[in-house]
C-alpha positions in Angstrom: 39.3 30.3 -59.9 39.6 34.0 -59.0 39.9 34.8 -55.3 36.7 36.1 -53.6 36.9 39.9 -53.1 35.6 39.8 -49.5 33.8 43.1 -50.0 31.7 42.5 -46.9 34.8 42.5 -44.6 36.1 45.6 -46.3 32.9 47.6 -45.9 32.4 46.4 -42.3 36.0 47.5 -41.4 35.4 50.9 -42.9 32.1 51.4 -41.0 32.1 53.8 -38.1 30.7 52.8 -34.7 27.7 54.9 -35.4 27.1 52.8 -38.6 27.5 49.6 -36.7 25.1 50.8 -34.1 22.5 51.9 -36.7 22.4 48.5 -38.3 22.3 46.8 -34.9 19.3 49.0 -33.9 17.5 47.8 -37.0 17.8 44.2 -35.9 16.2 45.0 -32.6 13.5 47.3 -34.1 14.8 50.0 -31.8 12.8 53.3 -31.9 15.6 55.6 -30.9 17.6 56.5 -34.1 19.5 59.4 -32.5 20.5 57.7 -29.3 24.2 56.7 -29.0 23.1 53.3 -27.6 20.5 50.6 -28.0 18.5 49.1 -25.2 18.4 45.4 -25.6 16.2 42.7 -24.0 17.6 41.3 -20.8 15.4 38.9 -18.8 12.1 40.8 -18.3 13.7 44.2 -18.7 16.5 45.9 -20.7 20.2 46.6 -20.6 22.0 49.3 -22.5 24.5 48.4 -25.3 27.1 50.8 -26.7 29.3 50.2 -29.7 32.8 51.6 -29.9 36.0 51.4 -31.9 39.4 51.6 -30.1 39.5 55.3 -31.1 36.1 56.2 -29.7 36.3 54.1 -26.5 36.2 56.5 -23.5 39.3 56.2 -21.2 37.2 55.1 -18.3 35.8 52.2 -20.4 39.3 51.4 -21.6 40.6 51.1 -18.1 37.5 49.1 -16.9 37.9 46.7 -19.8 41.6 46.1 -19.2 41.1 45.6 -15.4 38.2 43.2 -15.9 40.2 41.2 -18.5 43.1 40.9 -16.1 41.0 39.9 -13.2 39.1 37.2 -15.2 41.8 35.9 -17.5 45.4 36.6 -16.2 45.5 33.4 -14.0 44.3 31.3 -16.8 46.8 32.7 -19.3 49.6 32.2 -16.8 48.8 28.5 -16.6 49.0 27.9 -20.3 51.9 26.8 -22.5 52.8 30.3 -23.7 52.3 32.1 -20.4 51.1 35.7 -20.2 52.6 38.8 -21.8 50.6 41.8 -20.7 52.0 44.2 -23.2 51.3 41.8 -26.1 47.8 41.1 -24.9 47.0 44.8 -24.4 48.1 45.5 -28.0 45.7 42.8 -29.2 42.8 44.0 -27.1 43.2 47.6 -28.2 44.2 46.9 -31.7 43.0 49.6 -34.2 40.6 47.1 -35.8 39.0 46.1 -32.5 35.3 46.8 -32.0 33.7 46.9 -28.6 30.2 46.0 -27.4 29.8 47.3 -23.8 26.7 46.3 -21.9 25.5 48.3 -18.8 22.3 48.5 -16.8 19.8 51.1 -18.0 20.4 54.2 -15.8 17.7 55.2 -13.4 15.8 58.3 -14.2 17.6 61.5 -13.2 16.3 64.4 -11.3 15.1 67.3 -13.3 18.1 69.2 -14.9 20.6 66.6 -13.7 22.6 64.2 -15.9 21.6 60.6 -15.4 24.1 58.5 -13.4 26.2 56.0 -15.3 26.0 52.6 -13.7 29.1 50.4 -13.8 29.2 48.1 -16.9 28.1 44.5 -16.7 30.4 43.0 -19.4 31.9 43.4 -22.8 32.7 41.7 -26.1 35.7 42.6 -28.3 35.6 41.5 -32.0 37.1 42.2 -35.4 35.8 41.7 -38.9 38.3 39.5 -40.8 38.8 36.7 -43.2 39.8 33.2 -42.0 41.1 30.0 -43.5 38.8 27.1 -44.3 39.3 23.4 -44.7 38.8 23.7 -48.5 41.5 22.1 -50.7 41.7 25.4 -52.4 44.3 27.3 -50.3 42.8 30.6 -51.4 39.3 29.8 -50.1 38.7 32.1 -47.2 35.5 33.0 -45.3 34.3 36.3 -43.9 34.0 36.3 -40.1 33.3 38.3 -37.0 36.1 37.0 -34.7 35.3 37.3 -31.0 38.6 38.0 -29.2 37.1 38.5 -25.7 33.8 38.0 -23.9 34.1 39.1 -20.3 31.4 39.5 -17.6 32.0 41.2 -14.3 32.3 38.6 -11.5 29.3 40.1 -9.6 27.0 39.4 -12.5 28.0 35.8 -13.6 25.1 33.6 -14.4 22.7 36.4 -15.2 22.6 36.0 -19.0 24.9 38.8 -19.8 27.2 36.7 -22.0 24.2 35.4 -23.9 23.0 39.0 -24.6 26.5 40.1 -25.8 26.9 37.1 -28.1 23.4 37.7 -29.5 24.4 41.3 -30.2 27.6 40.1 -31.9 25.8 37.6 -34.1 23.2 40.3 -35.0 26.0 42.6 -36.0 27.8 39.9 -38.0 24.6 39.0 -39.9 23.9 42.7 -40.6 27.3 43.0 -42.2 26.9 39.7 -44.1 29.6 37.7 -42.4 29.7 33.9 -42.9 30.1 33.0 -39.3 31.3 34.1 -35.8 34.5 32.5 -34.7 36.4 32.4 -31.4 39.3 30.7 -29.6 38.9 29.3 -26.1 41.3 27.6 -23.7 40.5 23.9 -23.3 41.1 24.5 -19.5 38.3 27.0 -19.4 35.5 24.5 -18.9 32.9 27.1 -17.9 33.5 29.0 -21.2 33.3 25.8 -23.2 30.0 24.9 -21.6 28.6 28.3 -22.3 29.6 28.4 -25.9 28.1 24.9 -26.5 24.8 26.2 -24.9 24.6 29.1 -27.4 25.3 27.0 -30.4 29.1 27.0 -31.0 30.8 23.9 -32.2 34.3 22.9 -33.2 35.3 24.9 -36.3 36.5 23.2 -39.5 40.0 24.5 -38.9 40.2 23.5 -35.2 43.6 21.7 -34.7 41.9 18.7 -33.3 40.3 17.9 -36.6 43.7 17.4 -38.0 45.0 15.2 -35.2 46.9 18.0 -33.5 46.1 17.5 -29.8 49.0 19.1 -28.0 47.5 22.6 -28.1 45.8 24.3 -25.2 43.0 25.9 -27.2 40.0 25.1 -29.4 38.6 27.0 -32.3 34.8 27.3 -32.2 32.4 28.8 -34.6 28.7 29.4 -35.4 27.5 29.6 -39.0 25.3 32.5 -39.9 23.9 30.9 -43.1 20.1 31.1 -43.4 
């Protein structure tokens, strides 16, 4: 049986942040085709979502993303089997194939002639388009995925639905580019994250080590199918 060509992943990886944003806007029915962002529903109001690649990510956003990741995750990594390697993790976060969804409050109206202030971001999601193994007996059987590498929310805004907004945006993006599912890896010790992902519909993936009796690992692989 010939291998699947995985054209969807190839096209998605070739797409610019502007192309990703354009398709994402379509899923929200956004009426601002020229804007470099999309305002997405958040509670009874809106939040502002930007899409970046590693290359287009502003330096201020890059620094904020890294600092928030370290605040939220470094202690958890240091408690795991493999410990924490900041250099290795930074290379993963800012990999050339990484895509970034950055969520911020909608800026207040600016005075006439003045640039609107930029509020501090609320949270971010980092993902890549890729292929992943399946549990099929055919070793060449792969699926097309949007793999969520990081979902982080500023500590001052936990419990306000920001993670849900970001995951919804990721799933919309994945569907728009015809991925089979969204996947992610989560530490078993991160009970808060496990509970959150269960709430938004993520379950143990078919290649999670636990399905094969491998229990001495400190992570779980979760996924959500995007099939109609």
